[in-house]
BADREN-186755 format. One line per field, with one value per residue: residue number from 1; residue in three letters; chain; x, y, z of N, C-alpha, C, O in turn. Coordinates in Angstrom, 3 decimals. Example, Ala and Ser with C-alpha at 12.3 -4.5 7.8 and 13.67 -1.06 7.14 Angstrom:
2
resi	c(1_2)
resn	c(ALA_SER)
chain	c(A_A)
nxx	c(13.190_12.850)
nyy	c(-5.690_-2.250)
nzz	c(7.800_7.080)
caxx	c(12.300_13.670)
cayy	c(-4.500_-1.060)
cazz	c(7.800_7.140)
cxx	c(13.200_12.900)
cyy	c(-3.300_0.030)
czz	c(7.800_7.870)
oxx	c(14.236_13.409)
oyy	c(-3.319_1.138)
ozz	c(8.465_8.039)
***
This chain:
230
resi	c(1_2_3_4_5_6_7_8_9_10_11_12_13_14_15_16_17_18_19_20_21_22_23_24_25_26_27_28_29_30_31_32_33_34_35_36_37_38_39_40_41_42_43_44_45_46_47_48_49_50_51_52_53_54_55_56_57_58_59_60_61_62_63_64_65_66_67_68_69_70_71_72_73_74_75_76_77_78_79_80_81_82_83_84_85_86_87_88_89_90_91_92_93_94_95_96_97_98_99_100_101_102_103_104_105_106_107_108_109_110_111_112_113_114_115_116_117_118_119_120_121_122_123_124_125_126_127_128_129_130_131_132_133_134_135_136_137_138_139_140_141_142_143_144_145_146_147_148_149_150_151_152_153_154_155_156_157_158_159_160_161_162_163_164_165_166_167_168_169_170_171_172_173_174_175_176_177_178_179_180_181_182_183_184_185_186_187_188_189_190_191_192_193_194_195_196_197_198_199_200_201_202_203_204_205_206_207_208_209_210_211_212_213_214_215_216_217_218_219_220_221_222_223_224_225_226_227_228_229_230)
resn	c(MET_SER_ASN_LYS_ILE_VAL_SER_ILE_GLN_ILE_GLY_LYS_ILE_ASN_SER_TYR_GLY_ASP_LYS_ASN_SER_LYS_GLU_PHE_LEU_ASP_LYS_TYR_TRP_GLU_SER_ALA_PHE_PHE_LYS_GLU_VAL_THR_ASP_GLY_LYS_ILE_TRP_VAL_GLY_LYS_THR_GLY_LEU_ALA_GLY_ASP_GLU_VAL_ALA_ASP_LYS_VAL_HIS_HIS_GLY_GLY_LEU_GLU_LYS_ALA_VAL_PHE_ALA_ASN_SER_TYR_GLU_ASN_TYR_GLY_GLU_TRP_ALA_GLU_PHE_LEU_ALA_LEU_ASP_THR_ILE_PRO_PHE_GLY_ALA_LEU_ALA_GLU_ASN_LEU_THR_ILE_SER_GLU_LEU_HIS_GLU_SER_SER_VAL_CYS_LEU_GLY_ASP_ILE_HIS_LYS_ILE_GLY_SER_ALA_LEU_LEU_GLN_VAL_SER_GLN_PRO_ARG_LYS_PRO_CYS_TRP_LYS_ILE_ALA_LYS_ARG_TRP_SER_ASN_LYS_LYS_PHE_THR_ASN_GLU_ILE_TYR_LYS_THR_GLY_LEU_THR_GLY_TRP_TYR_TYR_ARG_VAL_LEU_GLN_GLU_GLY_PHE_VAL_GLU_ALA_GLY_ASN_GLU_VAL_SER_VAL_VAL_SER_GLN_ASP_GLU_SER_LYS_ILE_SER_ILE_LEU_ASP_ALA_ASN_MET_ALA_PHE_ALA_ASN_PRO_ILE_LYS_TYR_ARG_ASP_ILE_LEU_GLU_LYS_ILE_VAL_THR_ILE_GLY_ALA_ILE_ALA_PRO_SER_TYR_LYS_ILE_SER_VAL_THR_ASN_ARG_ILE_LEU_GLY_ASP_PHE_SER_LEU_GLU_TYR_MET_ARG_VAL_ASP)
chain	c(A_A_A_A_A_A_A_A_A_A_A_A_A_A_A_A_A_A_A_A_A_A_A_A_A_A_A_A_A_A_A_A_A_A_A_A_A_A_A_A_A_A_A_A_A_A_A_A_A_A_A_A_A_A_A_A_A_A_A_A_A_A_A_A_A_A_A_A_A_A_A_A_A_A_A_A_A_A_A_A_A_A_A_A_A_A_A_A_A_A_A_A_A_A_A_A_A_A_A_A_A_A_A_A_A_A_A_A_A_A_A_A_A_A_A_A_A_A_A_A_A_A_A_A_A_A_A_A_A_A_A_A_A_A_A_A_A_A_A_A_A_A_A_A_A_A_A_A_A_A_A_A_A_A_A_A_A_A_A_A_A_A_A_A_A_A_A_A_A_A_A_A_A_A_A_A_A_A_A_A_A_A_A_A_A_A_A_A_A_A_A_A_A_A_A_A_A_A_A_A_A_A_A_A_A_A_A_A_A_A_A_A_A_A_A_A_A_A_A_A_A_A_A_A_A_A_A_A_A_A)
nxx	c(108.433_110.348_110.351_112.688_115.739_115.694_117.125_119.747_120.333_122.368_123.052_124.519_124.876_123.703_123.327_120.591_118.685_117.786_118.982_117.832_115.327_111.760_109.898_108.379_109.233_111.677_113.165_116.013_117.540_118.855_119.852_119.992_118.467_118.572_119.551_121.988_122.202_123.797_126.212_127.217_128.299_126.975_127.610_125.542_125.086_124.356_123.264_122.594_123.158_126.461_128.179_125.915_124.247_122.640_120.760_118.825_118.806_117.042_114.537_115.047_116.929_119.188_118.974_116.371_115.377_117.054_117.361_115.744_113.057_111.276_108.527_108.888_106.671_105.218_106.122_104.987_102.538_103.389_104.802_102.733_101.176_102.946_103.070_105.041_107.064_108.859_110.505_113.481_115.262_115.199_113.463_111.878_113.782_114.543_116.578_116.532_115.032_112.396_111.060_107.832_107.096_105.004_103.293_100.860_101.379_103.635_104.263_104.049_106.704_107.597_110.228_112.918_115.113_117.880_120.380_123.213_122.217_119.903_116.813_114.323_110.985_110.160_108.539_106.207_107.267_107.146_105.628_107.197_107.675_109.858_109.597_107.851_109.467_111.656_110.514_109.426_106.707_104.004_101.862_102.602_103.630_101.318_99.861_101.276_100.848_98.043_97.550_98.947_101.230_103.950_106.338_108.679_110.461_113.422_114.895_118.130_118.774_120.709_123.837_125.214_125.994_124.419_123.088_122.050_119.606_119.522_117.428_114.474_113.600_110.877_111.219_109.887_106.684_104.842_102.213_99.994_99.760_99.480_99.442_101.693_100.254_97.644_98.238_98.984_96.607_94.972_96.235_95.807_93.088_92.005_89.677_87.853_89.390_90.239_90.488_92.487_94.700_94.910_95.679_98.145_99.829_100.331_102.175_105.232_107.517_107.565_108.952_109.893_109.402_107.496_105.419_104.746_103.824_101.553_100.037_99.549_98.078_95.757_94.793_94.172_96.001_98.090_100.347_100.477_102.465_104.953_104.467_103.886_103.769_104.703)
nyy	c(125.787_123.692_120.466_118.767_117.488_117.588_116.636_114.248_110.972_108.538_105.345_103.308_99.909_99.133_97.948_97.618_97.919_95.342_92.126_90.330_91.208_90.923_92.637_94.434_97.081_97.233_95.091_93.432_94.502_94.768_97.211_99.576_101.721_104.206_106.928_109.295_112.731_113.633_115.587_117.168_115.678_112.497_109.194_107.194_103.943_100.790_99.253_101.079_104.004_105.193_104.038_103.542_101.196_97.950_96.038_93.947_92.048_90.469_91.641_94.262_96.644_95.798_95.327_96.066_97.586_99.742_102.449_104.403_106.595_109.433_111.669_115.066_116.470_114.831_115.064_116.865_115.653_113.238_114.187_115.360_113.091_111.736_113.472_115.481_118.411_118.785_116.568_114.767_114.796_111.887_110.414_108.136_106.412_106.953_107.402_109.543_112.609_114.240_117.181_118.458_116.263_113.464_110.637_110.619_111.683_110.529_107.837_104.274_102.923_105.371_107.393_109.107_111.845_112.675_114.751_113.377_110.886_108.307_107.218_104.717_104.261_101.513_100.180_100.545_101.330_98.812_99.157_98.241_96.579_97.898_100.617_101.300_100.515_102.272_104.741_104.310_103.745_101.864_102.029_103.325_102.083_100.865_103.169_104.363_102.417_102.541_105.186_105.200_106.601_105.787_106.140_105.412_103.022_103.069_101.677_101.661_103.025_104.403_104.962_107.510_110.802_112.376_115.163_117.187_119.595_119.130_119.114_117.186_115.606_114.525_112.163_110.225_108.515_105.665_104.366_103.474_105.019_104.674_105.718_105.752_106.063_105.243_102.591_101.646_102.007_100.250_97.846_97.640_97.393_95.032_93.843_95.897_97.418_95.756_95.952_97.846_96.543_94.464_95.859_96.774_94.502_94.238_96.074_96.464_97.532_97.212_95.884_92.447_90.943_92.513_92.315_89.648_89.792_91.456_89.880_87.664_88.968_89.576_87.015_86.447_85.311_86.218_87.444_89.796_89.798_90.987_93.459_93.153_94.016_93.156)
nzz	c(95.439_93.399_91.629_93.248_94.765_98.129_100.276_100.912_102.084_103.703_105.207_107.822_108.907_112.081_115.463_117.747_120.796_123.227_123.570_125.264_125.818_125.667_124.883_122.272_121.462_122.675_121.867_120.450_117.415_114.076_111.776_109.017_109.137_110.435_109.025_107.837_106.912_103.923_102.354_99.241_96.084_95.327_94.412_92.420_92.046_90.385_92.439_94.361_96.507_96.988_99.788_101.283_103.320_103.650_105.807_105.873_103.339_102.024_101.873_101.232_99.241_96.481_92.863_92.012_94.025_94.510_95.181_97.578_97.792_99.107_99.706_100.464_101.154_102.800_105.352_107.233_107.851_108.993_111.237_112.659_113.267_114.945_116.982_117.098_116.765_114.652_112.333_111.475_108.271_106.243_107.694_107.271_106.519_103.943_101.014_99.265_99.713_98.387_96.964_95.982_94.488_94.841_96.314_95.039_92.570_91.469_89.348_88.725_86.922_85.970_84.649_85.914_85.701_87.492_88.498_87.029_86.832_85.853_86.767_87.491_88.517_90.351_92.191_95.000_98.365_100.819_103.849_106.789_110.010_111.066_110.869_112.919_115.060_114.812_115.462_117.900_118.150_118.002_116.266_113.994_111.646_110.580_110.103_108.003_106.052_105.849_104.981_102.630_102.128_101.428_100.079_97.392_95.350_93.333_90.385_88.921_85.920_84.567_85.763_87.917_89.264_92.047_93.892_96.682_95.893_93.201_90.334_89.696_86.953_85.011_82.743_81.215_81.222_82.175_80.156_81.556_83.825_86.645_89.841_92.684_95.045_94.265_93.645_96.163_97.625_96.268_96.778_99.494_99.513_97.976_96.904_96.332_94.552_92.483_89.708_89.329_90.424_88.608_86.354_87.171_87.162_84.501_83.798_82.450_83.605_86.361_89.441_89.487_91.874_93.108_91.290_91.688_94.334_94.002_92.294_93.958_95.869_94.465_94.160_96.722_98.369_100.302_102.731_105.402_107.221_107.449_108.451_111.043_114.457_117.492)
caxx	c(109.532_110.238_110.741_114.130_116.239_115.845_118.157_120.215_120.730_122.918_123.112_125.348_124.210_123.986_122.436_119.825_117.832_118.265_118.788_117.067_114.000_110.648_109.028_108.619_109.981_113.010_113.834_117.232_117.392_119.936_119.269_120.630_117.319_118.968_120.435_122.494_122.232_125.104_126.375_128.074_127.876_126.956_127.521_124.441_125.412_123.229_122.652_122.276_124.067_127.765_128.269_124.671_124.232_121.349_120.869_117.930_118.916_115.939_113.393_115.464_118.123_119.249_118.784_115.016_115.098_118.389_117.261_114.439_112.725_110.027_108.107_109.036_105.326_104.650_106.731_104.051_101.553_104.055_105.101_101.466_100.801_103.874_102.981_106.339_107.103_109.561_111.230_114.653_115.284_115.470_112.575_111.433_114.977_114.702_117.840_116.246_113.833_112.113_109.962_106.889_106.646_104.209_102.732_99.713_101.826_104.657_103.600_104.846_107.352_108.135_111.682_113.319_116.511_118.351_121.809_123.597_121.650_118.576_116.186_112.960_110.147_109.937_107.479_106.087_107.926_106.234_105.927_107.414_107.697_110.995_109.133_107.337_110.617_112.454_109.841_108.864_105.263_103.489_100.814_103.097_103.702_99.965_99.466_101.885_100.123_96.667_97.543_99.595_102.378_105.038_107.521_108.819_111.802_113.942_116.022_119.050_118.947_122.003_124.569_125.661_126.087_123.302_123.355_120.928_119.375_119.273_116.043_114.010_112.844_110.146_111.619_108.779_105.717_104.149_100.887_98.964_99.681_98.991_100.287_102.089_99.142_96.585_98.717_98.923_95.209_94.447_96.830_95.153_91.667_92.057_88.352_87.308_90.214_90.822_90.810_93.785_95.714_95.057_96.440_99.520_100.639_100.627_103.217_106.501_108.612_107.543_109.871_109.306_108.893_106.274_104.400_104.320_103.029_100.257_99.313_99.087_97.039_94.554_94.336_93.832_97.016_99.193_100.467_100.988_103.267_106.103_104.057_103.480_104.481_104.294)
cayy	c(124.826_122.809_119.075_118.703_116.769_118.450_116.067_112.893_110.261_107.189_104.774_102.151_98.909_99.175_97.116_98.383_97.145_94.363_90.758_89.561_91.786_90.341_93.739_94.809_98.314_97.080_93.917_93.623_94.493_95.344_97.966_100.805_102.637_105.535_107.460_110.651_113.636_113.649_116.721_116.969_114.726_111.100_108.276_106.237_102.777_99.905_98.725_102.112_105.113_104.826_104.155_103.157_99.769_97.285_94.922_92.870_92.011_89.695_92.524_95.616_96.740_95.047_96.075_96.579_98.517_100.313_103.779_104.636_108.018_109.819_113.041_116.055_116.912_113.938_115.278_117.517_114.664_112.302_114.889_115.511_111.782_111.392_114.551_116.139_119.683_118.506_115.306_114.955_114.174_110.458_109.927_106.779_105.732_107.181_107.956_110.833_113.336_115.012_118.146_118.652_114.979_112.852_109.347_110.846_112.140_109.610_106.626_103.080_102.962_106.694_107.531_110.417_112.268_113.411_114.906_112.631_109.541_108.069_106.270_104.314_103.846_100.079_99.708_101.282_100.717_98.119_99.600_97.100_96.820_98.729_102.002_101.411_100.415_103.503_105.867_103.863_103.934_100.631_102.299_104.129_101.262_100.737_104.491_104.516_101.491_103.025_106.431_104.977_107.500_104.841_106.384_104.529_102.543_103.225_100.932_102.606_102.773_104.988_105.393_108.890_111.533_113.222_115.962_117.997_120.746_118.671_119.010_115.857_115.754_113.339_111.917_109.521_107.935_104.515_104.746_103.115_106.154_104.272_106.367_104.975_106.115_104.369_101.218_101.306_101.893_99.020_96.721_97.573_97.068_94.267_93.531_97.143_97.953_94.641_96.377_98.525_95.500_93.721_96.719_96.862_93.344_94.324_97.085_95.765_98.156_96.977_94.867_91.100_90.528_93.288_91.697_88.423_90.217_91.943_88.706_86.915_89.773_89.360_85.648_86.330_84.475_87.113_87.724_91.102_89.490_91.899_94.669_92.775_94.616_92.596)
cazz	c(95.428_92.237_91.854_93.462_95.929_99.306_101.139_100.600_103.291_103.638_106.546_108.114_109.741_113.512_116.285_118.727_121.693_124.203_123.080_126.247_125.998_124.929_124.509_120.878_121.303_123.269_121.311_119.666_115.967_113.289_110.667_108.549_109.054_110.896_107.985_108.072_105.764_103.268_101.448_98.088_95.057_95.741_93.276_92.425_91.246_90.078_93.663_95.334_96.765_97.537_101.239_101.953_103.617_103.808_106.754_105.446_101.888_101.469_101.648_100.863_98.420_95.236_91.620_91.851_95.129_94.699_95.808_98.194_97.815_99.747_99.450_101.534_101.520_103.813_106.665_108.150_108.280_109.907_112.484_113.380_113.803_116.019_117.978_117.160_116.034_113.403_112.281_110.610_106.953_106.349_108.754_106.958_105.998_102.509_100.532_98.639_100.132_97.180_97.061_94.876_93.963_95.900_95.924_94.167_91.249_90.966_88.832_88.458_85.612_85.658_84.555_86.422_85.533_88.674_88.283_85.829_86.951_85.308_87.671_87.127_89.643_90.178_93.074_96.254_99.510_101.716_105.221_107.676_111.453_111.476_110.990_114.284_115.969_114.705_116.085_119.192_118.041_117.411_115.288_112.877_110.425_110.031_109.607_106.685_105.171_105.682_104.204_101.346_101.977_101.656_99.282_96.232_95.022_91.980_89.827_88.273_84.486_84.206_86.951_87.859_90.523_92.473_95.079_97.138_95.024_91.832_89.893_89.314_85.709_84.572_81.353_80.577_82.142_81.611_79.664_82.539_84.750_87.975_90.836_93.867_95.989_93.759_93.793_97.587_98.030_95.663_97.502_100.803_99.306_96.721_96.352_95.788_93.468_91.739_88.346_89.358_90.629_87.353_85.450_87.663_86.750_83.063_83.616_82.283_84.344_87.801_89.940_89.439_93.189_93.348_90.440_92.377_95.491_93.534_91.781_95.126_96.523_93.663_94.432_98.134_99.017_100.628_104.162_105.813_108.404_107.514_109.171_112.405_115.585_118.773)
cxx	c(109.330_110.571_112.249_114.476_116.443_116.989_118.493_120.722_121.342_123.060_124.027_124.579_124.666_123.006_121.820_119.057_118.564_117.950_117.928_115.637_112.962_109.648_109.386_109.536_111.399_113.800_115.043_116.902_118.597_119.341_120.183_119.555_117.725_120.003_120.816_122.507_123.660_125.156_127.276_127.515_128.028_126.779_126.348_124.798_124.184_122.529_122.465_123.343_125.365_127.773_127.028_124.640_122.812_121.533_120.069_117.904_117.861_114.799_113.771_116.706_118.061_118.939_117.416_114.600_116.400_118.355_115.846_114.200_111.406_109.768_108.281_107.668_104.667_105.081_105.797_103.041_102.163_104.325_103.839_101.040_101.658_103.878_104.340_106.279_107.752_110.178_112.366_114.482_115.728_114.584_112.092_112.540_115.148_116.083_117.644_114.951_113.557_110.919_109.117_106.562_106.023_103.692_101.552_100.117_102.910_103.974_104.582_105.417_107.887_109.659_112.041_114.803_116.880_119.863_122.184_123.066_120.249_117.948_114.761_112.211_109.732_108.825_107.334_106.948_106.860_106.569_106.050_107.513_108.823_110.617_108.632_108.474_111.389_111.831_109.150_107.354_104.674_102.476_101.327_103.198_102.327_99.455_100.024_101.160_98.736_96.610_98.135_100.805_103.671_106.372_107.608_110.282_112.132_114.896_116.881_119.262_120.289_122.678_125.036_125.729_124.808_123.757_122.124_120.822_119.146_117.782_115.735_113.109_112.165_110.415_110.502_107.891_105.019_102.721_99.767_98.715_99.026_99.947_100.646_100.942_98.003_96.972_98.627_97.493_94.576_94.980_96.160_93.691_91.510_90.713_87.765_88.070_90.922_91.259_92.173_94.908_95.962_95.819_97.904_100.377_100.952_101.739_104.580_107.630_108.610_108.519_109.193_108.718_107.608_105.127_103.859_103.432_101.634_99.410_98.743_97.982_95.711_93.936_93.946_94.810_98.242_99.170_101.019_101.846_104.435_105.775_103.871_104.377_103.927_105.517)
cyy	c(123.847_121.366_119.025_117.868_117.760_117.955_114.645_112.248_108.904_106.675_103.566_101.193_99.035_98.271_97.970_97.423_96.136_92.957_89.920_90.066_91.082_91.409_94.238_96.020_98.223_95.916_94.309_93.604_95.146_96.044_99.122_101.882_104.061_106.106_108.913_111.449_113.725_114.789_116.347_115.945_113.295_110.220_107.326_105.110_101.907_99.373_99.789_103.171_104.614_105.052_103.757_101.643_99.252_96.087_93.714_92.833_91.145_90.623_93.928_95.562_95.876_95.920_96.729_97.561_99.206_101.622_103.969_106.138_108.255_111.298_113.932_116.513_116.013_114.283_115.922_116.537_113.664_112.949_115.045_114.186_111.408_112.422_115.210_117.440_119.498_117.109_115.458_114.320_112.720_109.794_108.505_105.967_105.910_107.746_109.360_111.408_114.358_115.936_118.137_117.392_114.235_111.506_109.497_111.285_111.259_108.305_105.480_103.153_104.314_106.639_108.962_110.658_113.116_113.516_114.227_111.201_109.485_106.932_105.960_103.800_102.393_99.524_100.640_100.610_100.014_98.537_98.408_97.556_97.749_100.210_102.249_101.368_101.729_104.633_105.512_104.090_102.744_100.860_102.956_103.332_101.151_102.071_104.733_103.643_102.041_104.263_106.248_105.853_106.743_105.243_105.361_104.156_102.838_102.084_101.950_102.205_103.293_105.486_106.835_109.518_112.330_114.042_116.772_119.246_120.355_118.660_117.557_116.032_114.447_113.166_111.229_108.886_106.782_104.924_104.408_104.242_105.780_104.819_105.409_104.940_105.203_102.900_100.762_101.130_100.611_97.795_96.530_97.149_96.285_93.923_94.766_97.607_96.854_95.064_97.068_97.509_94.726_94.540_96.763_95.716_93.341_95.333_96.401_96.282_97.859_95.863_93.497_90.652_91.262_92.716_90.429_88.774_90.661_90.782_87.888_87.650_89.609_87.998_85.429_85.488_85.321_87.451_89.130_90.967_90.454_93.186_94.408_93.400_94.027_92.095)
czz	c(94.268_92.616_92.058_94.693_97.067_100.170_100.682_101.875_102.964_105.064_106.627_109.019_111.188_114.241_117.380_119.633_122.546_123.712_124.023_126.430_125.135_124.489_123.111_120.746_121.852_122.701_120.463_118.166_115.310_112.070_110.260_108.380_109.421_109.930_108.289_106.774_105.228_102.262_100.267_97.114_95.554_94.511_93.464_91.466_91.055_91.326_94.739_95.488_97.390_99.048_101.995_102.131_103.807_104.728_106.283_103.923_101.221_101.053_101.169_99.972_97.174_94.032_91.512_92.952_95.515_95.474_96.328_98.307_98.534_99.535_100.682_102.034_102.567_105.234_107.679_108.710_109.265_111.262_113.323_114.008_115.008_117.141_118.211_116.355_114.667_113.475_111.265_109.240_107.109_107.381_108.515_106.294_104.502_102.199_99.978_99.189_99.039_97.380_95.800_94.088_95.129_95.398_94.965_92.756_90.639_90.554_88.628_87.040_85.204_85.570_84.917_86.175_86.739_88.581_86.984_85.845_86.347_86.106_87.234_88.345_89.440_91.052_94.274_97.320_100.350_103.147_106.162_109.132_111.896_111.589_112.411_115.299_115.989_115.484_117.403_119.248_117.292_116.300_114.001_111.576_109.777_109.486_108.208_105.665_104.837_104.797_102.807_101.094_102.261_101.054_98.161_96.019_93.564_91.652_89.081_86.815_83.995_85.472_86.788_89.236_90.788_93.666_95.433_96.274_93.576_91.526_89.529_88.097_85.350_83.083_80.591_81.635_81.436_81.239_80.643_83.533_86.081_89.020_91.963_94.870_95.543_93.924_95.246_98.074_97.483_96.408_98.856_100.693_98.001_96.099_95.650_94.552_92.665_90.336_88.288_89.534_89.345_86.309_85.855_87.145_85.258_82.780_83.577_83.151_85.840_88.177_89.911_90.774_93.544_92.521_91.090_93.569_95.086_93.005_92.935_95.866_95.787_93.982_95.886_98.923_99.326_102.104_104.390_107.064_108.567_108.273_110.674_113.472_116.878_119.541)
oxx	c(108.267_111.003_113.004_113.626_117.273_117.739_117.646_121.442_120.886_123.175_124.277_123.732_125.862_121.977_122.434_118.813_119.793_116.790_117.360_114.832_113.249_108.670_110.561_110.511_112.239_114.980_115.077_116.092_119.275_118.436_121.021_119.707_117.273_121.190_120.058_122.782_124.612_124.264_127.993_126.416_129.055_125.910_126.179_124.812_123.095_121.336_122.209_124.301_125.352_127.416_127.062_124.967_121.894_122.365_120.572_117.085_117.788_114.171_112.904_117.433_117.024_118.672_117.303_113.603_116.788_119.213_114.872_115.031_110.534_110.675_107.871_107.520_103.659_104.465_105.815_102.719_101.529_104.105_103.868_100.593_101.161_104.597_104.741_105.530_107.253_110.347_112.226_113.662_116.521_114.916_111.914_112.285_115.822_116.676_118.469_113.902_114.378_109.886_109.602_105.818_106.468_103.658_101.279_99.291_103.083_103.199_105.772_104.690_108.572_110.303_111.543_115.637_116.267_120.559_121.557_123.416_119.516_118.472_114.071_112.739_109.038_108.220_108.229_107.314_105.783_107.683_105.097_107.443_108.756_111.255_108.945_108.450_111.734_112.546_108.389_106.808_104.833_102.254_100.576_102.883_102.190_98.700_99.326_100.891_98.309_95.722_97.863_101.354_104.385_107.419_106.710_111.200_111.262_115.613_116.381_119.859_120.921_122.138_125.229_125.544_124.201_124.696_121.261_121.830_118.630_116.972_116.614_111.995_112.789_109.905_110.198_108.286_104.649_102.100_98.691_97.600_98.138_101.113_99.988_100.685_97.452_96.144_98.240_97.200_93.756_94.250_95.967_93.117_90.953_90.625_87.255_87.472_92.062_92.278_92.921_95.944_97.100_96.525_98.795_101.519_101.753_102.200_105.019_108.595_109.563_108.867_108.023_107.648_106.731_103.993_102.656_102.407_100.648_98.205_97.586_97.069_94.658_92.715_93.449_94.495_99.293_98.110_101.905_101.945_104.870_106.675_103.718_105.602_102.821_105.381)
oyy	c(123.235_121.073_119.227_117.585_118.665_118.752_113.934_112.870_108.209_107.455_102.890_101.618_99.044_97.880_98.914_96.270_96.087_92.628_88.909_89.432_90.690_91.109_94.440_95.982_99.061_95.761_95.374_92.798_95.975_95.521_99.582_102.819_105.017_105.793_109.652_110.922_113.873_114.940_115.347_115.420_112.922_110.468_106.729_105.287_102.252_99.072_99.459_103.236_103.712_106.129_103.640_100.895_100.022_95.220_92.591_93.501_91.087_90.420_94.694_94.569_95.298_97.114_97.833_98.272_99.244_101.875_103.729_106.868_107.387_112.070_113.581_116.896_116.397_113.838_115.563_116.576_113.291_112.336_114.884_114.160_110.833_112.272_115.465_117.544_119.992_116.550_116.202_113.420_112.381_108.723_107.746_104.978_105.110_108.466_110.249_110.766_115.240_115.520_117.854_117.456_114.365_111.264_108.599_111.262_111.246_107.737_105.686_103.414_104.414_105.919_109.912_109.784_114.155_112.501_114.463_110.395_110.474_105.818_106.815_102.999_102.071_98.509_101.440_99.443_100.569_98.295_97.644_98.746_98.326_100.962_103.268_102.099_102.238_105.415_106.309_104.558_102.634_99.974_103.122_103.859_101.323_102.096_105.246_104.081_102.011_104.380_107.041_105.862_107.037_104.746_104.535_104.860_102.855_101.587_102.994_101.168_102.699_106.342_107.319_108.844_112.882_113.666_117.014_119.880_121.156_118.247_116.805_116.544_113.386_113.925_111.597_108.738_106.886_105.732_105.000_104.408_106.478_104.430_104.389_103.902_104.465_102.068_99.627_100.215_99.974_96.830_95.403_96.615_96.799_93.731_94.684_98.128_97.021_94.593_96.902_97.600_94.373_93.976_96.787_95.927_92.528_95.438_95.825_95.563_98.219_95.016_93.393_90.045_90.702_92.642_90.168_88.130_90.300_90.723_87.468_87.036_89.513_87.857_84.362_85.007_85.169_87.714_89.591_91.895_90.716_93.915_95.341_93.317_94.361_91.584)
ozz	c(94.155_93.731_91.107_95.538_96.970_100.734_100.142_102.656_102.057_106.009_105.630_109.805_111.478_113.690_117.875_119.278_122.577_123.464_123.611_127.113_124.005_123.804_122.802_119.995_121.523_123.014_119.848_117.708_115.917_111.420_111.035_107.596_108.791_110.021_108.917_105.697_105.995_101.427_100.300_97.292_96.122_93.676_94.527_90.248_91.514_91.285_95.897_94.717_98.227_99.524_103.220_101.209_104.090_104.464_106.289_103.291_99.994_100.013_100.747_99.953_96.850_94.172_90.978_92.823_96.683_96.320_95.615_98.847_98.564_99.225_101.788_103.195_103.159_106.203_108.857_109.898_110.251_112.307_114.543_115.155_115.976_118.129_119.347_115.383_113.656_114.558_110.295_109.061_107.987_107.890_109.467_105.607_103.855_103.002_100.187_99.134_98.786_97.906_94.704_93.110_96.269_94.192_94.169_91.844_89.420_91.322_88.392_86.082_84.186_86.332_84.313_86.411_86.984_88.585_85.951_84.982_86.332_86.128_86.679_89.115_88.476_90.707_94.546_97.179_100.569_103.611_106.315_109.439_112.981_112.327_113.026_116.289_117.055_116.112_117.951_120.247_116.076_115.475_113.039_110.509_108.566_108.514_107.334_104.546_103.682_103.953_101.905_99.992_103.220_101.467_98.000_96.440_92.693_92.521_88.661_86.526_83.122_86.173_85.673_90.249_89.870_94.368_94.589_95.961_92.796_92.356_89.110_88.203_85.376_82.260_79.456_82.791_80.266_81.930_80.565_84.027_86.572_89.077_92.165_95.480_96.359_94.295_95.524_98.844_98.145_96.635_99.310_101.642_97.031_94.887_94.533_93.611_92.231_89.833_87.325_88.875_89.035_85.473_85.006_86.735_84.797_81.643_84.573_83.410_86.530_87.354_90.277_90.803_94.202_92.994_91.048_93.791_95.728_93.250_92.892_96.419_96.419_94.062_96.249_100.012_98.704_102.671_103.671_107.866_109.688_108.690_111.462_113.389_117.302_120.652)
***
């Protein structure tokens, strides 16, 4: 299987849970996490795929996190962790499920040509509590954080159409060649991998908010509260 789009997903904002519940897995929440597979050509604009919605615009979406992608190769590992035979496309709310590309091969600043769109890898996805909510498993968010299989965000350099089956061509790669996986491992272990974090902040193509997060991580002034499940 070559580098290609296996599936495309878009989602609408919906509400879930009970507003009166104090239990984490039952608490009320709003999200567009539950995405549906979409066929045919989809327009990719500067702020994302046509028809895709974002509930939490503080932490998701926008120019620097316009499109969320994940590796099809992660699905077996996730299914095993969740003790499921299979899991549907869009399992982690990604817009693009891509084969033969992985956190270990995709690098910060990479530019990918998909269909008529040109996309640039701007940062890893930060695994938040919604992953645990979606799968009714309090440990799943931390598992994604620990393994570094987070997926990655794109900014849109050139708008265009994409569809399932499109090849993903690597047009160029930043000279630092720091993979999403290396970046995630360094973020999780800032003392051991300080040198990698220091290289990351020199990459001009990373999202400004991600640069701030990495800088704060180096300084030891960073909260992982967004992952909290209780």
